[in-house]
C-alpha positions in Angstrom: 23.4 55.4 -47.4 26.9 54.2 -47.4 28.3 53.7 -44.0 32.1 53.3 -44.0 34.1 51.8 -41.3 36.5 54.1 -39.4 40.0 53.9 -40.6 42.4 52.4 -38.2 46.0 53.1 -38.5 48.1 49.9 -38.1 51.6 50.3 -36.9 54.2 49.2 -39.3 56.7 48.2 -36.6 56.2 46.9 -33.0 58.6 46.7 -30.1 58.6 43.1 -28.8 60.1 43.9 -25.5 57.4 46.5 -24.7 54.7 44.2 -26.0 55.8 41.3 -23.8 56.4 43.5 -20.8 52.8 44.9 -20.9 51.3 41.4 -20.9 53.6 39.7 -18.4 50.9 38.6 -16.0 48.7 37.0 -18.7 51.6 35.1 -20.1 52.5 33.7 -16.6 48.9 32.4 -16.0 48.9 30.8 -19.4 52.2 29.1 -18.8 51.0 27.8 -15.5 47.9 26.2 -17.1 49.8 24.6 -20.0 53.0 23.5 -18.3 51.3 22.0 -15.1 52.9 18.7 -14.3 49.8 17.5 -12.3 47.6 17.8 -15.4 47.0 15.0 -17.8 49.0 15.5 -21.0 47.0 17.4 -23.7 44.5 19.1 -21.3 44.3 22.7 -20.3 41.8 24.3 -17.9 41.2 27.8 -16.5 39.4 27.1 -13.2 40.4 24.9 -10.1 40.5 21.2 -11.0 38.8 18.5 -8.9 40.5 15.3 -7.9 38.4 13.3 -10.4 39.4 15.7 -13.2 43.1 14.9 -12.7 42.5 11.3 -13.8 42.4 10.2 -17.5 38.9 10.2 -19.0 38.7 6.4 -19.2 39.2 6.1 -15.4 36.6 8.7 -14.3 33.4 7.6 -12.6 30.4 9.7 -11.4 30.4 8.1 -7.9 33.9 9.3 -7.4 32.6 12.6 -6.0 31.3 10.8 -2.9 33.4 7.6 -2.5 37.1 7.8 -2.1 37.5 4.1 -2.6 36.8 4.4 -6.3 40.1 6.3 -6.8 43.4 4.5 -7.4 45.2 3.7 -4.3 48.0 6.1 -5.1 45.5 9.1 -5.2 43.3 8.3 -2.3 45.2 10.4 0.2 45.0 13.4 -2.2 41.4 12.9 -3.1 40.2 12.5 0.4 40.9 16.1 1.2 38.9 17.3 -1.9 35.9 15.2 -1.5 32.9 17.1 0.1 30.0 14.7 0.7 26.5 16.1 1.1 25.4 12.8 2.7 25.6 11.8 6.3 28.4 9.5 7.4 27.4 5.8 7.0 26.5 4.1 10.2 28.9 1.4 11.2 27.7 -2.1 10.6 25.6 -4.0 13.2 28.6 -6.3 14.0 30.9 -3.3 14.5 28.4 -1.5 16.7 28.0 -4.5 19.0 31.7 -5.0 19.6 32.6 -5.0 23.3 35.1 -2.1 23.0 32.5 0.1 21.1 29.8 -0.7 23.5 31.9 0.3 26.5 32.9 3.6 24.8 29.3 4.5 24.2 28.4 3.5 27.8 31.0 6.1 29.0 29.3 8.8 26.9 25.8 8.2 28.4 24.5 11.1 30.5 21.4 12.4 32.2 20.4 14.3 29.1 20.0 11.4 26.8 19.5 8.9 29.7 22.0 7.2 31.9 22.7 3.6 31.0 22.4 0.8 33.5 25.0 -1.9 33.7 22.7 -4.3 31.8 21.8 -1.7 29.1 23.6 -3.5 26.3 21.9 -6.8 27.1 18.5 -5.2 27.3 18.9 -3.1 24.2 19.1 -6.2 22.0 15.9 -7.7 23.4 13.8 -4.8 24.8 12.3 -1.5 23.6 14.2 1.1 25.6 12.7 4.4 26.7 13.9 7.4 28.5 12.4 7.5 32.0 13.4 9.4 35.2 16.8 10.4 33.7 17.7 6.8 32.8 17.4 4.5 29.7 15.2 1.7 30.9 13.7 -1.4 29.3 10.0 -1.0 28.7 8.8 -4.2 27.0 10.2 -7.2 25.3 10.3 -7.6 21.5 9.0 -11.1 22.0 5.3 -11.8 22.9 6.0 -12.8 26.5 3.6 -10.5 28.4 1.3 -13.4 29.7 4.3 -15.7 30.2 6.0 -13.2 32.5 2.9 -12.9 34.7 2.7 -16.7 34.9 6.3 -17.0 35.8 6.0 -14.4 38.5 3.4 -16.6 40.2 4.9 -20.1 39.4 8.5 -19.7 38.4 10.9 -16.7 38.6 11.2 -13.3 37.0 14.0 -10.7 37.4 13.9 -7.0 37.0 16.8 -4.5 37.1 16.1 -1.8 39.7 19.6 -0.2 39.6 18.0 3.1 38.7 16.9 3.5 42.4 19.0 6.1 44.1 21.1 5.1 47.1 21.5 8.0 49.6 24.1 7.5 52.3 23.7 9.5 55.5 26.6 9.7 57.9 25.9 11.4 61.3 25.4 10.6 64.9 22.3 8.3 65.2 21.5 8.6 61.5 18.4 6.4 61.7 16.6 8.6 64.1 17.5 11.8 62.1 15.9 10.3 59.0 12.9 8.9 60.9 11.8 12.6 61.4 10.5 12.4 57.8 8.7 9.1 58.3 5.3 8.4 59.8 5.1 5.4 62.1 1.3 4.8 61.5 1.9 4.6 57.7 4.2 1.7 57.7 3.8 -2.0 58.8 5.8 -3.9 61.4 9.2 -2.5 62.5 12.4 -4.2 61.6 14.9 -6.1 63.7 18.6 -5.2 63.7 19.8 -4.7 60.1 16.6 -5.7 58.4 15.4 -3.4 55.6 12.1 -1.6 56.0 9.9 0.5 53.8 8.8 4.0 55.1 6.4 6.7 53.8 8.3 10.0 53.7 6.5 13.3 54.6 7.8 16.9 54.9 8.1 17.5 58.7 5.2 19.5 60.1 3.0 19.1 57.0 1.3 15.8 57.7 -1.1 14.7 56.2 0.0 16.9 53.3 3.6 17.2 52.0 3.9 13.6 50.9 7.3 12.8 49.2 7.2 9.1 48.5 8.2 5.6 49.7 11.8 4.8 50.7 13.6 1.8 51.9 15.9 2.2 54.9 19.0 -0.2 55.0 20.7 -0.3 58.3 24.3 -1.3 58.8 26.3 -2.4 61.9 27.5 1.2 62.2 24.7 3.2 64.0 26.2 6.4 62.5 25.5 5.4 58.9 22.3 4.6 57.1 21.5 3.9 53.4 18.2 5.2 52.0 17.0 3.7 48.7 14.6 6.1 47.0 12.9 6.4 43.6 14.7 8.8 41.3 11.5 10.8 40.6 11.1 11.7 44.3 14.8 12.3 44.9 14.9 16.1 44.2 11.9 16.7 46.6 13.5 14.6 49.4 16.9 16.2 49.1 15.4 19.7 49.0 13.3 19.1 52.2 16.1 17.1 54.0 18.8 19.8 53.3 16.5 22.6 54.4 15.5 20.8 57.6 19.1 20.0 58.6 20.8 23.1 57.1 22.9 21.2 54.6 24.8 22.9 51.7 25.9 21.2 48.5 29.7 20.9 48.1 31.6 20.9 44.8 32.7 17.3 44.2 33.4 16.0 40.7 33.0 12.3 41.8 29.7 12.5 43.6 26.9 14.8 44.7 27.3 15.6 48.4 25.6 17.8 51.0 27.4 18.7 54.2 27.0 20.4 57.5 29.1 20.5 60.6 27.3 17.4 62.0 26.0 15.5 58.9 27.2 14.2 55.4 24.8 13.1 52.8 26.3 11.4 49.7 24.4 10.2 46.6 25.3 7.0 44.8 28.8 6.6 46.2 28.3 2.9 46.8 28.3 1.9 43.1 26.0 -1.0 43.8 23.5 -2.6 41.4 20.1 -3.8 42.6 18.1 -6.6 41.1 14.7 -7.9 42.1 13.8 -11.6 41.8 10.1 -12.5 42.2 8.3 -15.8 42.2 8.1 -18.9 44.3 11.3 -20.4 42.8 13.5 -17.3 43.0 15.7 -18.6 45.8 16.2 -21.9 44.1 17.2 -20.3 40.9 19.6 -18.0 42.9 21.1 -20.9 44.6 21.8 -22.7 41.3 23.4 -19.6 39.8 26.1 -19.0 42.4 29.1 -20.8 43.9 30.0 -20.1 47.5 33.5 -19.2 48.8 34.5 -21.5 51.5 35.3 -19.1 54.3 34.6 -19.6 58.0 33.3 -16.1 58.6 30.5 -16.5 56.0 29.7 -20.1 56.8 26.7 -19.3 59.0 25.3 -16.9 56.4 25.7 -19.6 53.7 24.0 -22.2 55.8 21.1 -19.8 56.5 20.6 -19.1 52.9 20.7 -22.8 51.9 18.1 -23.6 54.6 15.8 -20.7 53.4 16.2 -21.7 49.7 14.8 -25.3 50.3 11.9 -24.1 52.5 8.5 -22.5 51.7 9.1 -18.9 50.7 6.2 -17.4 52.5 7.6 -18.6 55.8 10.5 -16.1 55.6 10.4 -12.8 57.4 10.0 -9.6 55.3 13.2 -7.5 55.2 15.5 -10.2 56.5 19.1 -9.6 55.3 21.6 -12.4 54.4 25.3 -11.7 53.5 27.1 -14.0 51.0 30.5 -14.3 49.5 30.5 -15.9 46.1 32.9 -16.7 43.2 32.9 -15.0 39.9 29.4 -15.6 38.3 31.1 -16.5 35.0 32.3 -19.7 36.4 28.7 -21.1 36.2 27.9 -19.9 32.7 28.7 -23.1 30.9 27.7 -25.6 33.6 25.0 -28.0 32.5 24.6 -29.3 36.1 23.8 -27.2 39.1 26.6 -26.6 41.7 26.7 -29.1 44.5 25.6 -27.4 47.7 25.2 -29.2 51.0 21.7 -29.8 52.3 20.9 -27.8 55.5 17.7 -28.1 57.5 15.8 -25.0 58.3 16.2 -23.8 61.8 13.0 -23.4 63.8 14.2 -20.3 65.6 12.2 -17.2 64.7 14.9 -14.7 65.7 17.8 -16.1 63.8 19.6 -12.8 63.2 19.4 -11.9 66.9 21.6 -14.9 67.8 24.0 -14.6 64.8 26.1 -11.5 64.2 26.1 -10.4 60.6 29.3 -10.4 58.5 28.6 -7.2 56.8 31.7 -6.9 54.7 29.4 -5.9 51.8 29.2 -2.3 53.1 33.0 -2.1 53.5 33.9 -0.1 50.4 37.6 -1.1 50.5 36.5 -4.8 50.5 34.4 -4.3 47.3 37.0 -2.3 45.5 39.6 -5.0 46.2 37.3 -7.6 44.6 36.8 -5.3 41.6 40.5 -4.8 41.1 41.0 -8.6 41.0 38.3 -9.2 38.4 39.6 -10.9 35.2 38.9 -9.3 31.9 36.6 -11.1 29.5 39.4 -11.9 27.1 41.7 -13.2 29.9 38.9 -15.3 31.4 37.9 -16.9 28.0 41.5 -17.7 27.3 42.1 -19.3 30.7 38.7 -21.1 30.6 39.6 -22.7 27.2 42.9 -24.1 28.6 41.1 -26.2 31.3 39.1 -29.3 30.7 36.5 -28.5 33.4 36.8 -24.8 32.9 37.6 -22.0 35.5 36.1 -23.0 38.9 37.6 -20.2 41.0 39.2 -16.8 40.5 41.0 -14.4 42.7 37.9 -12.1 42.9 35.7 -12.9 45.8 32.4 -11.1 45.5 30.2 -10.0 48.4 26.5 -9.8 47.7 23.5 -8.9 49.9 20.2 -10.6 49.8 17.0 -9.0 51.2 13.9 -11.1 51.5 10.6 -9.4 50.2 7.6 -11.1 51.8 4.9 -8.4 51.8 1.9 -10.7 50.9 1.9 -9.5 47.3 1.4 -12.3 44.7 3.6 -11.3 41.8 6.0 -9.1 43.7 7.3 -11.2 46.6 10.8 -12.4 46.2 14.3 -11.3 47.0 16.4 -8.1 46.2 20.0 -8.7 45.4 22.7 -6.0 45.9 26.0 -6.7 44.0 29.0 -4.5 43.1 28.3 -2.8 39.8 31.3 -4.3 37.8 30.0 -7.8 38.4 26.3 -7.1 37.9 26.3 -7.9 34.1 28.0 -11.2 34.7 25.6 -12.1 37.5 22.6 -11.1 35.3 23.7 -13.4 32.4 24.3 -16.2 34.9 20.7 -16.0 36.1 19.4 -15.9 32.5 21.2 -19.1 31.7 19.3 -20.7 34.7 15.9 -20.0 33.1 15.1 -16.8 34.9 12.8 -14.6 32.7 13.6 -10.8 32.4 10.9 -8.2 32.4 10.5 -4.5 31.8 8.6 -1.5 33.2 5.4 -2.5 31.5 5.5 -6.0 33.0 6.3 -4.5 36.5 3.3 -2.2 36.2 1.1 -5.2 35.3 2.5 -7.2 38.2 1.5 -4.4 40.6 -2.0 -4.4 39.2 -2.2 -8.2 39.5 -1.0 -7.9 43.1 -3.7 -5.2 43.7 -1.2 -2.6 44.9 -0.2 0.9 43.8 2.8 1.6 41.6 4.9 4.6 42.4 4.9 7.2 41.0 2.4 6.5 38.2 -0.5 5.6 40.5 0.3 8.2 43.1 -1.7 11.5 43.0 -0.3 13.5 45.9 3.5 13.7 45.6 5.3 16.0 43.3 6.6 13.0 41.3 3.0 11.6 40.9 1.7 15.0 39.8 4.5 15.4 37.2 3.8 11.9 35.9 0.1 12.8 35.5 0.9 16.0 33.7 3.2 14.2 31.3 0.5 11.5 30.6 -2.2 14.2 30.1 0.0 16.1 27.6 0.7 12.9 25.6 -2.9 11.8 25.5 -4.1 15.3 24.5 -1.6 15.5 21.7 -2.7 12.1 20.5 -6.4 13.2 20.7 -5.8 16.5 18.8 -3.9 14.6 16.1 -7.0 12.7 15.1 -9.6 14.0 12.6 -12.6 15.8 14.1 -14.9 13.0 13.0 -12.7 10.3 14.7 -12.5 11.9 18.0 -14.3 10.6 21.0 -17.0 13.1 22.1 -16.3 12.9 25.8 -18.7 15.6 26.9 -21.5 15.8 24.4 -22.0 12.0 24.1 -20.5 10.5 27.3 -20.7 13.4 29.9 -17.1 13.0 30.9 -15.8 16.3 32.2 -12.1 15.5 32.6 -11.1 12.6 30.3 -7.3 12.9 30.7 -6.9 14.1 34.4 -8.5 13.7 37.8 -9.0 17.1 39.4 -9.2 15.6 42.9 -9.4 19.1 44.6 -12.5 19.9 42.7 -14.1 16.5 43.3 -13.4 16.7 47.1 -14.8 20.3 47.2 -18.1 19.1 45.6 -18.5 16.4 48.2 -17.8 18.6 51.3 -20.6 20.5 52.9 -18.5 23.5 53.6 -17.7 25.8 50.7 -14.1 26.6 51.8 -11.2 25.7 49.5 -10.2 22.0 50.1 -6.9 20.3 49.3 -7.1 16.6 48.6 -4.8 14.2 50.4 -4.5 10.4 50.5 -5.1 8.5 53.8 -2.1 6.2 54.4 -2.8 5.5 58.1 -3.1 1.7 58.0 -5.1 1.5 61.3 -7.6 4.0 60.0 -8.0 2.2 56.7 -8.8 -1.0 58.6 -11.5 0.7 60.5 -13.0 2.1 57.3 -13.1 -1.4 55.9 -14.8 -2.7 59.0 -17.4 0.0 58.5 -18.1 -1.0 54.9 -18.5 -4.6 56.0 -21.0 -3.6 58.6 -18.9 -4.6 61.6 -18.7 -1.0 63.0 -20.1 2.4 62.4 -18.4 4.6 59.7 -17.0 7.7 61.4 -16.8 11.1 59.7 -13.3 11.5 58.3 -11.2 14.6 57.8 -12.1 17.1 55.0 -10.4 16.4 51.7 -9.4 12.8 52.5 -9.1 10.3 49.6 -9.3 6.5 50.3 -7.3 4.0 48.2 -9.6 1.2 47.0 -9.4 -2.0 44.9 -12.2 -3.0 42.7 -13.1 -6.5 41.4 -15.6 -6.8 38.5 -18.0 -9.7 38.9 -19.7 -9.3 35.5 -18.6 -7.9 32.2 -16.2 -5.0 31.8 -12.6 -4.2 31.3 -11.6 -1.2 33.4 -9.2 1.4 32.2 -7.2 4.3 33.6 -9.3 7.5 34.2 -12.5 5.5 34.7 -15.2 6.9 37.0 -16.4 5.3 40.2 -20.1 6.1 40.7 -22.9 5.3 43.2 -25.6 2.9 41.9 -29.3 3.7 42.3 -31.8 1.4 43.9 -33.0 0.4 40.4 -29.4 -0.4 39.5 -29.0 -2.6 42.6 -32.2 -4.6 41.8 -31.1 -5.0 38.2 -27.7 -6.2 39.2 -29.1 -8.8 41.6 -31.4 -10.2 38.9 -28.8 -10.1 36.1 -25.3 -9.0 36.7 -24.5 -8.6 33.0 -27.4 -6.4 32.1 -26.2 -3.2 30.5 -26.6 0.1 32.3 -26.2 2.9 29.8 -25.2 6.5 30.3 -27.9 8.7 28.8 -27.3 12.1 27.3 -29.7 15.1 28.0 -30.7 15.2 24.3 -32.0 11.6 24.5 -34.7 12.6 27.1 -36.3 15.3 24.9 -39.6 14.3 23.1 -39.3 14.7 19.3 -42.4 16.3 17.9 -44.4 14.4 15.3 -44.5 15.6 11.7 -47.9 17.2 10.8 -49.0 18.0 7.3 -49.4 21.8 6.7 -51.8 23.4 4.3 -51.3 26.7 2.5 -53.5 29.7 3.4 -56.9 29.8 1.8 -57.3 26.1 1.5 -59.3 24.2 3.9 -58.1 21.1 5.5 -59.7 18.0 4.3 -61.4 16.5 7.3 -60.1 13.1 7.9 -59.6 10.9 10.9 -56.0 11.0 12.3 -54.4 8.4 14.4 -52.4 9.8 17.2 -48.7 8.7 17.2 -48.6 7.9 13.4 -46.8 9.6 10.6 -48.1 10.0 7.0 -46.7 7.4 4.6 -47.6 9.3 1.4 -44.6 9.2 -0.9 -45.5 12.3 -2.8 -45.3 14.4 0.3 -41.5 13.7 0.6 -40.6 14.0 -3.1 -38.0 16.5 -4.3 -37.8 18.0 -7.8 -34.8 16.9 -9.9 -33.3 18.8 -12.9 -33.7 17.1 -16.2 -30.5 18.7 -17.5 -28.6 17.0 -14.8 -30.1 13.7 -15.7 -29.7 14.0 -19.5 -26.6 16.0 -19.8 -25.0 16.1 -23.3 -21.9 14.1 -23.9 -20.4 16.9 -26.0 -20.5 19.1 -22.9 -18.7 16.5 -20.8 -15.9 16.5 -23.3 -15.4 20.2 -23.3 -12.3 21.0 -21.3 -13.5 24.5 -20.4 -16.7 23.1 -19.0 -14.8 20.4 -17.1 -12.4 23.0 -15.6 -15.3 25.3 -14.6 -17.2 22.4 -12.9 -14.1 21.3 -11.0 -13.4 24.8 -9.8 -17.1 25.3 -8.8 -16.9 22.1 -6.8 -13.7 23.1 -5.1 -15.2 26.5 -4.2 -18.3 24.8 -2.8 -16.2 22.2 -0.8 -14.1 25.0 0.6 -17.1 27.0 1.6 -18.7 24.0 3.1 -15.5 23.1 5.1 -15.3 26.7 6.4 -19.0 26.6 7.5 -18.5 23.3 9.2 -15.4 24.5 10.9 -17.1 27.6 12.2 -20.1 25.4 13.3 -17.7 23.0 15.1 -16.0 25.9 16.8 -19.3 27.3 18.1 -20.3 23.9 19.4 -16.9 23.5 21.2 -17.3 26.9 22.7 -20.8 26.1 24.0 -19.7 22.7 25.3 -16.7 24.2 27.0 -19.0 26.8 28.7 -21.4 24.1 29.7 -18.7 21.8 31.0 -17.1 24.6 33.1 -20.4 25.4 34.9 -21.4 21.7 35.5 -20.8 20.3 38.9 -18.1 17.6 38.8 -19.9 15.3 41.2 -23.2 15.4 39.2 -21.7 15.6 35.6 -22.8 12.0 34.8 -26.2 10.3 35.4 -24.7 8.7 38.6 -22.9 10.6 41.2 -19.1 10.4 40.9 -17.3 9.4 44.0 -13.8 8.7 42.6 -11.6 7.8 39.7 -9.5 4.8 38.6 -5.7 5.2 38.4 -5.1 1.7 37.0 -7.2 -1.0 35.6 -7.1 -4.0 33.2 -8.4 -7.5 32.6 -6.6 -9.8 35.0 -4.6 -12.5 33.3 -4.4 -14.7 36.4 -7.9 -14.1 37.8 -9.8 -13.9 34.5 -11.9 -10.9 35.4 -11.5 -7.1 35.4 -9.8 -5.5 38.4 -8.7 -1.9 39.1 -7.2 0.4 41.7 -8.5 3.9 42.4 -9.4 6.6 45.0 -12.7 7.6 46.4 -13.8 10.6 48.5 -14.1 9.8 52.2 -17.3 11.9 52.4 -19.0 9.4 50.1 -18.4 6.3 52.3 -21.7 6.5 54.1 -23.5 6.5 50.7 -22.1 3.2 49.5 -21.9 1.4 52.8 -25.4 -0.1 52.4 -25.0 -1.2 48.8 -24.5 -4.9 49.3 -24.5 -7.8 46.8 -23.6 -11.1 48.4 -22.3 -9.3 51.5 -20.0 -7.1 49.5 -20.2 -3.4 48.8 -21.1 -2.6 45.2 -20.3 0.4 43.0 -20.6 1.2 39.3 -17.6 1.8 37.1 -17.6 3.4 33.7 -14.6 4.1 31.5 -14.0 7.6 30.1 -14.6 6.3 26.5 -17.6 4.1 27.2 -21.3 4.7 27.9 -21.8 1.5 29.9 -21.7 1.1 33.6 -20.3 -2.1 35.1 -20.8 -3.4 38.7 -17.8 -4.1 40.8 -17.0 -5.0 44.4 -15.1 -2.3 46.3 -12.6 -3.0 49.0 -10.3 -0.7 51.0 -6.6 -1.0 50.0 -4.8 -1.6 53.3 -1.3 -2.1 52.0 1.2 0.8 51.9 2.7 1.8 48.6 6.1 0.1 48.0 9.2 0.5 45.8 
């Protein structure tokens, strides 16, 4: 078939004007692409051109799309607007990040969401692992291996800790001290202070004692009776402010500079003093402090300076706890580069006990205008370094005269006794560095926690179990440990209940334990006994000096335990009552292992007996009771010969290999599913059994308490721990003596071994 094309009539003539007029837009776009001055000569494009395409081909590089510095300098401004990088902006260099200006800018951007920076944050961040705690960025542990060295220095040399995260609450009203004492219990604190001495109080919500515990606080008196400074831990600050404002009818005011609560008779301000607080501990802390400062020669402060010099040369334990000394010193930077210590005159210590009663304090430190005046006169670092380089002996004195406040801490605690230093915040970093150059060792939160354990005292709020701050800390720790436990494979998890009979491995459940020990079946709330006189009476009862009286229902007694054999106690350990067999075994051999037995271990396993099929008579033979047949044929299993002598040709077959692999995968998947269902059923049955088991009798020995802290003592060389026990169980352990000391058994939540330990009542109040 002949298919011919359609005939198209071609015009013989064309009108040029009409032709161009109909295609005007296309011609304009073509001219723009061809006659573009920005294009390289000889190139034409239809789409938008990138900055790199505008260069000649021999100048183009692939990396130009991300780095503007690869462009010629004349085109960088134009190319910068066209570059779109998919990568994050490169972090500045380490040198740039540590410039003073950049560090100060970042310090200004710190907030409570990411953690407020302390004045020594930059110094600590280079040497310590920083963590977010209680709304602050705090140093946790040093990058160097100095854990044991810090504990040694706290007992033989000097250690410093930055406690500027404590909240200073200023209360202004008529007779402010008596108004705040309504939240304190007199029987829960030690001796009272004299004059302007600082003292530690245990705060309770009024009308709820012995419940409603808030936490410890330090009261700092001033010469003005209508003003009182209360230092409190940041974790207990919300509870205290809520209870205090409700009790006195305070309302929060809108103030950008500070948080303030007001009423017609009272004003409560938070952190308006802008004061840093350092804690120096160790027997040489006063000597190190004396060598790090230079006094200002002023008559008003001469008596305070002489008092400090006499105390610094004396035995530290002879000073009164809470004594306050006011000093006026030069800029701490004037002692940075001194190889020799400042020359201070020698002053003999006065034998008078009540020195402060005969010497009126010069308390310019609490004069805010006096502190601000010193801050205004502070020289900048650049100005100081320039002036210091021009003098042969360096800068000895500046216009800034700095008031500081020293508070003696002599509470009878080994690694914690020392001195607290209050200094205006702008000078705190310089003062810190000055102490570091005198050989004072810095420490973090982990070291402070270990120092409390070495001193056998509780650490707030981690070791507290009654206040809101303590409960929040316990819940956070439980969540962290549970997530870590769930993240492990099922065959690597510790079987707390089935193997160790530990009902609550990551929490305490004090209310349930107290309820199990009380004779009455009513609901009980656990509370901690902080009455020091009552704790002394209980200790006398354990020692056999007096009779143990029946205590209030729900009472928990703080105790300290000392291991006299093997064992390394840990947090969440269980304190149990030893049996008579245990006491006899301990007296014979204190290192003999006492093991927790599971219920399955007590069952008798039946002996295997040979069975005969029906119709066959048993061959009469003499059987020995308690023996199992050793006939090998009885335990043989048939094995397939095809599996043993499999042909090599079949192994090389790809189809056979694939089928075998798929079959194994299916079998493995089915096996995993069955194992998962079996584990799920076992966990459900264990959970049901755990819920119905009595907390007190969940282990082989009766549980009377739990450990809140424990570790191998670095200084003593044996295990020591701190915990709480039920007051109702005191009569059960009063007669358990070993070398005239009361003995209990302690078992960790991840161990099956019981270890003996001496138990003693903790008669010191919790401190901050």
